[in-house]
N, C-alpha and C positions, 0 to 999 in steps of 0.2 A: 504494500499500499504505499510506502514512502516514495518510491519512484513515480508512481502515478500521481500523488498529490504534490510532489515537488514540481512536476513540470505541467500538471493540468490545473484547470480552474478547481477551487476548493468546493464548488457547488456539484461537482461530478460525483455520481454515486460510487461508494466503495465496493459495492455488491456486483463484482464481475461474475462471470459463470463459474469460475473456479471457486470463489468464495460461497456462492450459493450452494453449489454441489457438495462442498466440503460440510456445510451446515447440515444438509440432508443426511449425509452419510454419518455425521456425528450423532444426529438425532436417532437414526435407525440403530446404530450400534449401542447407544444408550438405552433405547426401549428394549432391543433383544437381550441385552444383559440383564436388565431389570426383570422382565417376564420370565427369563431362565431361572433367575435367583427365586422368583416367587414359587416357580415349579419345584425347585429344590427344597424350599422351606416347607411347602404344603403337601408334597408328594402328589401334585396334580389336582388337589381337591378345591382349590381357592375358586371362590364365587367369582363369576363373570364380572359383576358390578365391582366387586372389590379389586380385581385385576386392572379393570379399566381405569379406576380411580388412582390406583397406585402408579400405573405406567404413565398416565397422563400428569400426575403430580410430580414424577421425577422429571419428565422432559419440560414441564412448566418452570421448574426450579432452574434447570440448566439453561433454558431458553432465555430466561431473565438474566442470568449471569452473562451469556454471551452477548445480549443486547447492551448490558451496561459496559462491558469491556469494550465493545465496538465504539461506543460514545467516547470513552477514556482514549482508545486509539486515535480516534479523529481529532479529538482536542489536542492530544499530544502532537500530531502531524501538522496540525494548523500552527501551532507555536513553533515548531521545528521550521516550517517553511518560511514563517515570517522571520525568524532568526537568520536563515540562509540569505534571504533578500537583503536583510539589513548588513550582513557582513560583506556581500558582494558590492553594495553601495558605499559602504564606508572604507573598503580596503583599496590601498594603492599598489598592492602586489598582486599582479595578474596570475602569477603562478599559483599563489594560494588560492585565488578564485577558482581557477581551474581544477585544482585539487579538491575544493568543496563541492563543486559541481560533479566531479567524477564519483565522489563518495555517494552521491544520491542515485547514481546509475548502476545497473548491473555490470559486473566486471567486463563481460564480452562487449557490451555496448560502448563503455567508455573506451575500451580498447580500439574499437572499430572507428570511433569519431576520431580518434588522434587529438594532437595538441590544437590543430586548427579548428576542428569541429567543437572541442571543448571550450576554446576561446570565443568562438562565435556565439555559443550558448551562453557563456558567462557575460558577454556583452548585452545580449538581448535581455537576460534575467536582470542585470544591473540596471538597465534603462527602463524597465517595467514599472508600472504603477505601483505605489506602495501596497504591501500585502493587505488584503482584507481582514477584517476583524477576526479575532481566533473564537469568537463566540460560537456556539453550536447553533445550527440553523434548522430550520424545520425539514429540510431533506435529511439532515443527519438523523434526526428522530424517526423520520420514515424508514430509514435504512436499518435503524436499530429494531424497529417493529417488525419489518420483514424478516430480520434474523430470528426474532422471537417466534415468528410464525412458522418459519420453516423448521426449526427444532421441534416445536409442539406438534405441528400437524403431521411430521413424519410418524409419529406414534400411532395414528388412527388406522393405517392400513394393517398394522400388525395385531390390532385389536379386533377388527372386524370378524375374523374367523371364530372368536370366542363368543361373539354375538349371534352367529348364524348357525353354530355347530353345538349340540348339546355335550357330544363326548369330548372331554377336555384334552386327552390325548391327541385325537384327531385335529382339534382345534389348534393345539400347540404345534402340530406338525404343519399345518397349512400357514400358520403364522410365521413359521421359520421359513417355508418356500417363498412366502410373499416378500419376506425381508431379503432373501438371496435375489429375487427377481428384481427388486428395487435397487439393490447394490449394483446389480449388472447394468441397469439403465444409467445410474449415476456415474459409474465407471466409463460407460459408453460415451456419455454426454461430455466428460472431461476429455476423453481422447479425440472426440470430434472437434472440440474446442481448439486443442493443441496440435491437431493434425497427426494424432497417433492412430494406431490400429483400433477400431471400436470393438470388435470382437474380442481381441486379446486383452485389452485393457477392461472391459466389461467383465470378462471371465475372471481376471485377476482380483478385481474388486469383489465380485461374488465369493471367490475362494477365500478371501480375508474374512468375510462374514460366515462362511462355512466352518472355517476353522474356529472362529470364535464360538459358534453354537455347538461344535463338536466338544470343545472344552467345557462348555456349560454342561452338556449331557454327561460327559465323563464324570462330572462333580455330582451327578443325579438329577439334572434338570430333565 
């Protein structure tokens, strides 16, 4: 997020496809772990209503934590960006300015720009208008709310089987299959965004979830 916010307008959303997919994957893994732990603790006899409340409550808490931490990160980056622009305007040492700009870029990008590219970027940033206020804006709170929803809503597909199937063991199996399918889709979307192999990355992400569920089952889930 540092590179994006250093070189882009502060009003741009921080929720790129990688961030959104990562939040969904995180929510899925949290819900899978919690549902599995309930199965371990209750030997598969937990009431559907209690399971729904427990799994949802777990992701509600983590969704809130993630949303707050996103706001903290955005606030930190706004201050960092303002500090960078202030240093570039107040510095009479071009080499120090180029080094500061390079620190905000991925290593490969900084190397590809070279000294001339970094100098041009330094000059443009130094000549740019003063940095906007570091106050959190409405868009920042919208992004935080989206993060909260992504984590929380990822719980529901895993709970639906328990609402439709009376047999707890069968419902647990279908819940795990749904989770693996969602992990495959999330991995595939990440691969599509990054130009990777959709099937390979989807299967790899699904395998991570399957390994986690296997560990839960080995513990009695």
